[in-house]
KEZALO-789133 format. One line per field, with one value per residue (C-alpha): residue number from 1; residue in three letters; y, z, x. Coordinates in pm, whole numbers, plus 50000, padded with zeros to 5 digits. Each point is the difference from the previous one (the first is absolute). Example, Ala and Ser with C-alpha at 12.3 -4.5 7.8 and 13.67 -1.06 7.14 Angstrom:
<banus>
sekol [1, 2]
drenkol [ALA, SER]
c2 [49550, 50344]
c3 [50780, 49934]
c1 [51230, 50137]
</banus>
This chain:
<banus>
sekol [1, 2, 3, 4, 5, 6, 7, 8, 9, 10, 11, 12, 13, 14, 15, 16, 17, 18, 19, 20, 21, 22, 23, 24, 25, 26, 27, 28, 29, 30, 31, 32, 33, 34, 35, 36, 37, 38, 39, 40, 41, 42, 43, 44, 45, 46, 47, 48, 49, 50, 51, 52, 53, 54, 55, 56, 57, 58, 59, 60, 61, 62, 63, 64, 65, 66, 67, 68, 69, 70, 71, 72, 73, 74, 75, 76, 77, 78, 79, 80, 81, 82, 83, 84, 85, 86, 87, 88, 89, 90, 91, 92, 93, 94, 95, 96, 97, 98, 99, 100, 101, 102, 103, 104, 105, 106, 107, 108, 109, 110, 111, 112, 113, 114, 115, 116, 117, 118, 119, 120, 121, 122, 123, 124, 125, 126, 127, 128, 129, 130, 131, 132, 133, 134, 135, 136, 137, 138, 139, 140, 141, 142, 143, 144, 145, 146, 147, 148, 149, 150, 151, 152, 153, 154, 155, 156, 157, 158, 159, 160, 161, 162, 163, 164, 165, 166, 167, 168, 169, 170, 171, 172, 173, 174, 175, 176, 177, 178, 179, 180, 181, 182, 183, 184, 185, 186, 187, 188, 189, 190, 191, 192, 193, 194, 195, 196, 197, 198, 199, 200, 201, 202, 203, 204, 205, 206, 207, 208, 209, 210, 211, 212, 213, 214, 215, 216, 217, 218, 219, 220, 221, 222, 223, 224, 225, 226, 227, 228, 229, 230, 231, 232, 233, 234, 235, 236, 237, 238, 239, 240, 241, 242, 243, 244, 245, 246, 247, 248, 249, 250, 251, 252, 253, 254, 255, 256, 257, 258, 259, 260, 261, 262, 263, 264, 265, 266, 267, 268, 269, 270, 271, 272, 273, 274, 275, 276, 277, 278, 279, 280, 281, 282, 283, 284, 285, 286, 287, 288, 289, 290, 291, 292, 293, 294, 295, 296, 297, 298, 299, 300, 301, 302, 303, 304, 305, 306, 307, 308, 309, 310, 311, 312, 313, 314, 315, 316, 317, 318, 319, 320, 321, 322, 323, 324, 325, 326, 327, 328, 329, 330, 331, 332, 333, 334, 335, 336, 337, 338, 339, 340, 341, 342, 343, 344, 345, 346, 347, 348, 349, 350, 351, 352, 353, 354, 355, 356, 357, 358, 359, 360, 361, 362, 363, 364, 365, 366, 367, 368, 369, 370, 371, 372, 373, 374, 375, 376, 377, 378, 379, 380, 381, 382, 383, 384, 385, 386, 387, 388, 389, 390, 391, 392, 393, 394, 395, 396, 397, 398, 399, 400, 401, 402, 403, 404, 405, 406, 407, 408, 409, 410, 411, 412, 413, 414, 415, 416, 417, 418, 419, 420, 421, 422, 423, 424, 425, 426, 427, 428, 429, 430, 431, 432, 433, 434, 435, 436, 437, 438, 439, 440, 441, 442, 443, 444, 445, 446, 447, 448, 449, 450, 451, 452, 453, 454, 455, 456, 457, 458, 459, 460, 461, 462, 463, 464, 465, 466, 467, 468, 469, 470, 471, 472, 473, 474, 475, 476, 477, 478, 479, 480, 481, 482, 483, 484, 485, 486, 487, 488, 489, 490, 491, 492, 493, 494, 495, 496, 497, 498, 499, 500, 501, 502, 503, 504, 505, 506, 507, 508, 509, 510, 511, 512, 513, 514, 515, 516, 517, 518]
drenkol [UNK, UNK, UNK, UNK, UNK, UNK, UNK, UNK, UNK, UNK, UNK, UNK, UNK, UNK, UNK, UNK, UNK, UNK, UNK, UNK, UNK, UNK, UNK, UNK, UNK, UNK, UNK, UNK, UNK, UNK, UNK, UNK, UNK, UNK, UNK, UNK, UNK, UNK, UNK, UNK, UNK, UNK, UNK, UNK, UNK, UNK, UNK, UNK, UNK, UNK, UNK, UNK, UNK, UNK, UNK, UNK, UNK, UNK, UNK, UNK, UNK, UNK, UNK, UNK, UNK, UNK, UNK, UNK, UNK, UNK, UNK, UNK, UNK, UNK, UNK, UNK, UNK, UNK, UNK, UNK, UNK, UNK, UNK, UNK, UNK, UNK, UNK, UNK, UNK, UNK, UNK, UNK, UNK, UNK, UNK, UNK, UNK, UNK, UNK, UNK, UNK, UNK, UNK, UNK, UNK, UNK, UNK, UNK, UNK, UNK, UNK, UNK, UNK, UNK, UNK, UNK, UNK, UNK, UNK, UNK, UNK, UNK, UNK, UNK, UNK, UNK, UNK, UNK, UNK, UNK, UNK, UNK, UNK, UNK, UNK, UNK, UNK, UNK, UNK, UNK, UNK, UNK, UNK, UNK, UNK, UNK, UNK, UNK, UNK, UNK, UNK, UNK, UNK, UNK, UNK, UNK, UNK, UNK, UNK, UNK, UNK, UNK, UNK, UNK, UNK, UNK, UNK, UNK, UNK, UNK, UNK, UNK, UNK, UNK, UNK, UNK, UNK, UNK, UNK, UNK, UNK, UNK, UNK, UNK, UNK, UNK, UNK, UNK, UNK, UNK, UNK, UNK, UNK, UNK, UNK, UNK, UNK, UNK, UNK, UNK, UNK, UNK, UNK, UNK, UNK, UNK, UNK, UNK, UNK, UNK, UNK, UNK, UNK, UNK, UNK, UNK, UNK, UNK, UNK, UNK, UNK, UNK, UNK, UNK, UNK, UNK, UNK, UNK, UNK, UNK, UNK, UNK, UNK, UNK, UNK, UNK, UNK, UNK, UNK, UNK, UNK, UNK, UNK, UNK, UNK, UNK, UNK, UNK, UNK, UNK, UNK, UNK, UNK, UNK, UNK, UNK, UNK, UNK, UNK, UNK, UNK, UNK, UNK, UNK, UNK, UNK, UNK, UNK, UNK, UNK, UNK, UNK, UNK, UNK, UNK, UNK, UNK, UNK, UNK, UNK, UNK, UNK, UNK, UNK, UNK, UNK, UNK, UNK, UNK, UNK, UNK, UNK, UNK, UNK, UNK, UNK, UNK, UNK, UNK, UNK, UNK, UNK, UNK, UNK, UNK, UNK, UNK, UNK, UNK, UNK, UNK, UNK, UNK, UNK, UNK, UNK, UNK, UNK, UNK, UNK, UNK, UNK, UNK, UNK, UNK, UNK, UNK, UNK, UNK, UNK, UNK, UNK, UNK, UNK, UNK, UNK, UNK, UNK, UNK, UNK, UNK, UNK, UNK, UNK, UNK, UNK, UNK, UNK, UNK, UNK, UNK, UNK, UNK, UNK, UNK, UNK, UNK, UNK, UNK, UNK, UNK, UNK, UNK, UNK, UNK, UNK, UNK, UNK, UNK, UNK, UNK, UNK, UNK, UNK, UNK, UNK, UNK, UNK, UNK, UNK, UNK, UNK, UNK, UNK, UNK, UNK, UNK, UNK, UNK, UNK, UNK, UNK, UNK, UNK, UNK, UNK, UNK, UNK, UNK, UNK, UNK, UNK, UNK, UNK, UNK, UNK, UNK, UNK, UNK, UNK, UNK, UNK, UNK, UNK, UNK, UNK, UNK, UNK, UNK, UNK, UNK, UNK, UNK, UNK, UNK, UNK, UNK, UNK, UNK, UNK, UNK, UNK, UNK, UNK, UNK, UNK, UNK, UNK, UNK, UNK, UNK, UNK, UNK, UNK, UNK, UNK, UNK, UNK, UNK, UNK, UNK, UNK, UNK, UNK, UNK, UNK, UNK, UNK, UNK, UNK, UNK, UNK, UNK, UNK, UNK, UNK, UNK, UNK, UNK, UNK, UNK, UNK, UNK, UNK, UNK, UNK, UNK, UNK, UNK, UNK, UNK, UNK, UNK, UNK, UNK, UNK, UNK, UNK, UNK, UNK, UNK, UNK, UNK, UNK, UNK, UNK, UNK, UNK, UNK, UNK, UNK, UNK, UNK, UNK, UNK, UNK, UNK, UNK, UNK, UNK, UNK, UNK, UNK, UNK, UNK, UNK, UNK, UNK]
c2 [28041, 50345, 50147, 50027, 49892, 49764, 49917, 50169, 49874, 50251, 49942, 49675, 49854, 49695, 49836, 49671, 49902, 50007, 50053, 50312, 49841, 50321, 50323, 50300, 49815, 50192, 49810, 50116, 49836, 50166, 49897, 49727, 49942, 49669, 50051, 49707, 50012, 49788, 49921, 49712, 49840, 50245, 50300, 50144, 49924, 49806, 50252, 50290, 49819, 49890, 50367, 50084, 49714, 50086, 49700, 50220, 50361, 50224, 50171, 50303, 50140, 50072, 49820, 50195, 49834, 50192, 50325, 49957, 49903, 49694, 49783, 49625, 49820, 49671, 49781, 50110, 50365, 49915, 49819, 50294, 50223, 49774, 49799, 49623, 49744, 49663, 49794, 49706, 49781, 50049, 50121, 49780, 49770, 49678, 49848, 50312, 50106, 50248, 50257, 49957, 50056, 50311, 50155, 49851, 50221, 50246, 49788, 50169, 49994, 50058, 50292, 49891, 50148, 50362, 50034, 49746, 49757, 49673, 49664, 49956, 50073, 49702, 50065, 50353, 49876, 49740, 50270, 50248, 49726, 49899, 50365, 50026, 49672, 50110, 50317, 49790, 49742, 49722, 49715, 49895, 49932, 50199, 49697, 49783, 49902, 50148, 49657, 49891, 50278, 49990, 50225, 50242, 50015, 50064, 50294, 50135, 49982, 50209, 50261, 49996, 50067, 50311, 50121, 49939, 50258, 50255, 49987, 50291, 49837, 49623, 49856, 49665, 49820, 49725, 49932, 49761, 49782, 49700, 50056, 49849, 50194, 49998, 50097, 50280, 50141, 49990, 50194, 50260, 50044, 50067, 50255, 50174, 50008, 50160, 50255, 50091, 50062, 50246, 49768, 50028, 49676, 49947, 49681, 49822, 49714, 49815, 49899, 50292, 49893, 50054, 50367, 50079, 49841, 50190, 50302, 50366, 50091, 49828, 50112, 49825, 49969, 49883, 49980, 50204, 50285, 50096, 49960, 50053, 50046, 49894, 50057, 49667, 50134, 50063, 49690, 49686, 49688, 50066, 50358, 49888, 49731, 50240, 50241, 49717, 49816, 50154, 49691, 49929, 49744, 49780, 49968, 49879, 49715, 49918, 49636, 49848, 49727, 49648, 49668, 49800, 49644, 49663, 49971, 50008, 49985, 49838, 50024, 49770, 50027, 50158, 50039, 50080, 50015, 50352, 50167, 49847, 49780, 49818, 50242, 49892, 50190, 49961, 50210, 49991, 50072, 50366, 50092, 50254, 49874, 50265, 49922, 50256, 50004, 50175, 49952, 49650, 49865, 49734, 50127, 49998, 49681, 49829, 50104, 49874, 49661, 49989, 50074, 49756, 50264, 49866, 49640, 49943, 49778, 49884, 50071, 49934, 50208, 49916, 50149, 49943, 49737, 49798, 49986, 50130, 49958, 50332, 49976, 50277, 50298, 49773, 49769, 50303, 50128, 49653, 49987, 50332, 50253, 50329, 50228, 50373, 50040, 50274, 50130, 50031, 50141, 49709, 49707, 50085, 50142, 49967, 50375, 49991, 49787, 50157, 50012, 49728, 49744, 50080, 49933, 49649, 49894, 49775, 49843, 49977, 49624, 50060, 50222, 49759, 49695, 49775, 50266, 50281, 50297, 50084, 50370, 50091, 49831, 50181, 50332, 49932, 49895, 50298, 50242, 49845, 50064, 50343, 50101, 49818, 50156, 50339, 49971, 50329, 49915, 50150, 49652, 49636, 50019, 50265, 49871, 49958, 50213, 50312, 49961, 50174, 49800, 49959, 49871, 49765, 49854, 49952, 49810, 49762, 49957, 49935, 49729, 49806, 50066, 49849, 49675, 50003, 49936, 49874, 50178, 50329, 50102, 50373, 50097, 50380, 50056, 50382, 50069, 50300, 50084, 50315, 50050, 49978, 49675, 49861, 50062, 49811, 49702, 49990, 50013, 49714, 49796, 50047, 49887, 49691, 49909, 50041, 49762, 49736, 50023, 49967, 50286, 50019, 50354, 50069, 50369, 50218, 50277, 49947, 50225, 49774, 49682, 50137, 50148, 49700, 49683, 49776, 49839, 50082, 49759, 50173, 49845, 50035, 49838, 49741, 49897, 50090, 50228, 50068, 49961, 50291, 50055, 50330, 50136, 49940, 50118, 50338, 50142, 49979, 49632, 49904, 50180, 49842, 49648, 50080, 50112, 49676, 50162, 49737, 49635, 49995, 49684, 50024, 49916, 49670, 49876, 49711, 50066, 49798, 50228, 50299, 49857, 49795, 49689, 49680]
c3 [70295, 50123, 50044, 50379, 50172, 50275, 50109, 49968, 50142, 49968, 50054, 50192, 50138, 50215, 50112, 50172, 50143, 49704, 49741, 49860, 49909, 49873, 49892, 49944, 49825, 49871, 49934, 49924, 49917, 49907, 50085, 49764, 49862, 49977, 50039, 49943, 50227, 49853, 50067, 50085, 50343, 50219, 49789, 50292, 49898, 50316, 50226, 49844, 50040, 50357, 50087, 49843, 50180, 50340, 50036, 49977, 50098, 49742, 50076, 49784, 49770, 50031, 49929, 49889, 49989, 49869, 50013, 50366, 50123, 50225, 50210, 49976, 50303, 49987, 49772, 50203, 49920, 49631, 50000, 50170, 49721, 49737, 49896, 49966, 49899, 49836, 50031, 49784, 50310, 50116, 50352, 50065, 50283, 49812, 50261, 50036, 49782, 49715, 50201, 50306, 49781, 49835, 50343, 50180, 50289, 49941, 50069, 49988, 50339, 50135, 50241, 50363, 50318, 50056, 49644, 50050, 49723, 50033, 49828, 49644, 49753, 49769, 49800, 49908, 49923, 49761, 49833, 49966, 49878, 49735, 49888, 49967, 49807, 49769, 49915, 49827, 49858, 50229, 50030, 50345, 50299, 50304, 50229, 49793, 50169, 49827, 49986, 49760, 49748, 49695, 49985, 49771, 50238, 50295, 49810, 49950, 50376, 50046, 49757, 50178, 50328, 49842, 49875, 50340, 50156, 49726, 49854, 49777, 49896, 49957, 49973, 49814, 50048, 49738, 49994, 49702, 50118, 50084, 49740, 49659, 49688, 50055, 50368, 49902, 49760, 50279, 50224, 49728, 49962, 50375, 49972, 49717, 50223, 50282, 49751, 49898, 50367, 50029, 50209, 49927, 49950, 50032, 49809, 50066, 49767, 49838, 49707, 49769, 49739, 50262, 50036, 49653, 50081, 50321, 50067, 49901, 50092, 50095, 50260, 49995, 50298, 49987, 50291, 50225, 49753, 49764, 49652, 49773, 49942, 49690, 49892, 49887, 49645, 49965, 50184, 49847, 50176, 49875, 50131, 50343, 50026, 49892, 50276, 50256, 49924, 49700, 49784, 49709, 49971, 49782, 50296, 50229, 49776, 49861, 49896, 49882, 49738, 50136, 49823, 50031, 50064, 50072, 50213, 50373, 50134, 49848, 50169, 49882, 50103, 50340, 50199, 50341, 50055, 50001, 49912, 49707, 49719, 49735, 49992, 49759, 49885, 49937, 50125, 49831, 50139, 49943, 49952, 50193, 49989, 50110, 50160, 49959, 50102, 50217, 50377, 50067, 49664, 50177, 49938, 50360, 50071, 49714, 50143, 50345, 49851, 49810, 50316, 50218, 50228, 49910, 49910, 49639, 49909, 49680, 49727, 49935, 50054, 49801, 50065, 49744, 49826, 50313, 50201, 50355, 50303, 50179, 50317, 50200, 49954, 50113, 49705, 49767, 50117, 49961, 49643, 49921, 50043, 50190, 50078, 50073, 50139, 49939, 50360, 50082, 50350, 50121, 49776, 49877, 50299, 50373, 50055, 50349, 49889, 49856, 49626, 50046, 50148, 49746, 49709, 50122, 50122, 49699, 50004, 50370, 49975, 49773, 50264, 50290, 50125, 50283, 50098, 50014, 49765, 49817, 50073, 49769, 49710, 50083, 50015, 49672, 49814, 50128, 49906, 49653, 49922, 50163, 49766, 49696, 50030, 50130, 50312, 50187, 50366, 50257, 50124, 49952, 50352, 49905, 50058, 49678, 50134, 49977, 49629, 49718, 49801, 49709, 50221, 50183, 49662, 49913, 50327, 49905, 49656, 50161, 50220, 49698, 49782, 50278, 49942, 49638, 49843, 49650, 50007, 50179, 50053, 50060, 50116, 49967, 50019, 49994, 50195, 50229, 49903, 49828, 49638, 50063, 50196, 49727, 49743, 50217, 50044, 49624, 49922, 50244, 49833, 49664, 50142, 50158, 49671, 49820, 50256, 49893, 50282, 49895, 50144, 50057, 50070, 50128, 49974, 50008, 49819, 49627, 49899, 50212, 49847, 49647, 50066, 50166, 49864, 49712, 50003, 50197, 50154, 50045, 50257, 50041, 50276, 50087, 49643, 49736, 49757, 49771, 49961, 49800, 49852, 50087, 49649, 49986, 50351, 50064, 50301, 49807, 49908, 50352, 50155, 49746, 50087, 50374, 49983, 49830, 49665, 49786, 49997, 49829, 49848, 50209, 50310, 49844, 49901, 50186, 50190, 49751, 49717, 50194, 50042, 50314, 50133, 49809]
c1 [50614, 49907, 50349, 49980, 50322, 49892, 50357, 50339, 50329, 50284, 50373, 49952, 50323, 50063, 50324, 50070, 50339, 50238, 49723, 49836, 49666, 49836, 50166, 49771, 49716, 49696, 49677, 49648, 49668, 49671, 49646, 49881, 50351, 50191, 50375, 50234, 50306, 50280, 50364, 50229, 50006, 50188, 49896, 49800, 49640, 49912, 50176, 49808, 49669, 50079, 50056, 49666, 49824, 50154, 50232, 50315, 50066, 50166, 50332, 49921, 49733, 49630, 49673, 49694, 49657, 49701, 50197, 50102, 50348, 49984, 50229, 49937, 50136, 49811, 49785, 49697, 50073, 50042, 49667, 49830, 50137, 49842, 50308, 49957, 50263, 49941, 50316, 50111, 49970, 49643, 49934, 49700, 49892, 49927, 49770, 49786, 49708, 50030, 49802, 50224, 50307, 49858, 49938, 50302, 50119, 49714, 49693, 49662, 49826, 49653, 49960, 50033, 49863, 50089, 50128, 50279, 50089, 49812, 50015, 50127, 49721, 50051, 49684, 50111, 50352, 49852, 49790, 50288, 50234, 49744, 49981, 50382, 50016, 49717, 50192, 50268, 49762, 50125, 49752, 50115, 49778, 50121, 49953, 50242, 50326, 50305, 50166, 49724, 50071, 50225, 50307, 49815, 49703, 50232, 50143, 49648, 49952, 50316, 49863, 49662, 50187, 50148, 49662, 49840, 50238, 49920, 50351, 50099, 50329, 50044, 50351, 50011, 50332, 50047, 49625, 50014, 50290, 49780, 49727, 49934, 49906, 49624, 50037, 50241, 49740, 49740, 50240, 50056, 49625, 49986, 50283, 49813, 49693, 50202, 50132, 49646, 49916, 50291, 50219, 50373, 50195, 50374, 50081, 50331, 50089, 50290, 49777, 50062, 49742, 49726, 50087, 49870, 49665, 49927, 50225, 49964, 50357, 50326, 50255, 50337, 50238, 50360, 50245, 49772, 49951, 49721, 50153, 49704, 49630, 49808, 49643, 49858, 49962, 50375, 50122, 50146, 50122, 50353, 49992, 49878, 50268, 50274, 49895, 49988, 50323, 50170, 49930, 49767, 49721, 50222, 50237, 49720, 49877, 50342, 49988, 50326, 49982, 50048, 50035, 49676, 50115, 49842, 49684, 50074, 49642, 49694, 49659, 49720, 49635, 50063, 49680, 49857, 49625, 49862, 50330, 50192, 49871, 50207, 50296, 50275, 50310, 50372, 50291, 50343, 50343, 50083, 49634, 49793, 49642, 49752, 49663, 49720, 49634, 49746, 49971, 49867, 50123, 50208, 50354, 50122, 49803, 50185, 50336, 49905, 49912, 50329, 50194, 49810, 49849, 49655, 49920, 49897, 49704, 50167, 50251, 50368, 50313, 50314, 50345, 50277, 49791, 49929, 49674, 50035, 49774, 49953, 49793, 50171, 50234, 50283, 49926, 49991, 50339, 50147, 49861, 50172, 49719, 50006, 49705, 50010, 49645, 49748, 50019, 50369, 49942, 49786, 50098, 50349, 50187, 50035, 49998, 50151, 50295, 50317, 50073, 50261, 49760, 49727, 50235, 50096, 49653, 49932, 50348, 50075, 50054, 50299, 50158, 49951, 50186, 49883, 49749, 50258, 49981, 50322, 49998, 50287, 49824, 49675, 50184, 50181, 49683, 49802, 50279, 50025, 49633, 49988, 50283, 49858, 49655, 50122, 49784, 50027, 50040, 50240, 50099, 49901, 49856, 49744, 49647, 49802, 49715, 50218, 50085, 49812, 49746, 50240, 50280, 49764, 49904, 50366, 50053, 49716, 50158, 50338, 49847, 49881, 50304, 50209, 49809, 50124, 49657, 49929, 49663, 49934, 49636, 49953, 49651, 49954, 50379, 49985, 49680, 50040, 50359, 50119, 50098, 50374, 49966, 49773, 50272, 50248, 49764, 49932, 50372, 50057, 49724, 50171, 50336, 49844, 49833, 50332, 50150, 49746, 49746, 49636, 49795, 49625, 49881, 49648, 49913, 49689, 50191, 49950, 50294, 50223, 49856, 50042, 50342, 50164, 49833, 50109, 49655, 49686, 49749, 49663, 49766, 49624, 49793, 50265, 50079, 50259, 49819, 50297, 50375, 50140, 50345, 50169, 49953, 49624, 49909, 49834, 49819, 49672, 50046, 50102, 49702, 49763, 50117, 50014, 49637, 49893, 49918, 50173, 50115, 50343, 50137, 50319, 49798, 49891, 50345, 50155, 50324, 50204, 49875, 50134, 50349, 49933, 50166, 49924]
</banus>
């Protein structure tokens, strides 16, 4: 970092009808610096960055780039000023090539007659795209279709897009949300490379542990105001959380004790070619069973087999000591299982339907008679779970798309709680939601366990797995590598097993030896 201020935002304010989104916020980033911008949903992070990227116009304040005051009225103006944004949801054309995406809306052209622009110069675009990809060490062929890339590779394409426009400031909004541990480390190496080139990075994340691995400085927003700034050397997770929400780390991963009762789910030798091989484990009533592993380890694939989304090649599933045949999600629900999927927006909700309809989707048959929906029952059930889960929505008729990420997740939880499950599978239950909403989801998990529900929690966040699980199943390449009790689990042990460094005895035990059904 050379001390040069590449960007300064002073006294930025922005109001929407009935809401003061930003109130006199100051923000600065220097060349070659990584600044983490943190805060709960609604704190103003996105609004501040949308002003910087030209999506919103500020009501008050000034923006200074490279020592010159500027007005940013559109994304095109922001791009011309050297500001690039990489959103959590990638802005890529899946059926187009990598090169076409890197130069989308600014295609390179051959000179035409009389100096006019001629045909698209695809060869030069391929060459320039290859150069941008090489800058971040991405081994991706520019001619490859985006649809054929992994999530991590797609993110590299987004970063290459930013480099191809000579960005001076890159905004990364939840860049690790869909990445596993190894892919996250690759991203951080890229960020360090950008830093060495003097490019400033604004890093927005809900995963606080990542901040200490990549950021130089932390700026905290709360309720539209800047409430604190910490150099990375003086920051602690507890201090950041206290600034964000006024609570400590113990409040976020607050696990209440629950009585571990008889086995409710026993899985024996579950397999699907190429994805899951000989997975066996037992879940007890009142237990939170965490699943950890690297991307591609088979965690989500196992849950999809359990819930009948995918057809298994073999294995047995027992519920309450009885074998059950699960060939579809309908069979799973009938057997007493519920699944909160990894991608709530696509798989868990119908975003354009109201909160009320989303909550009763899995139990609509109970609220119907001779093909007619009992509207009072639907209204009563939806209201019951909105109150029980403290879902913040102006009315039951509010469309799910307009709720915050945390409240959308609560609606998905409400849908499955309404089915009164014996087993609740939570796949990445707090992905993309803020610290306060995480605490609420964790508290709800504890209450459900105390009520005797068996909970399976798949999470890529090791602090969450360690903080909330009674036992932890670690997967590696489609197999169970270890089953660890809460007291013996550490981040180091989990990562060792997840990386295939050991073969623990727990993985070789039969289900009956782990407390399974006879």
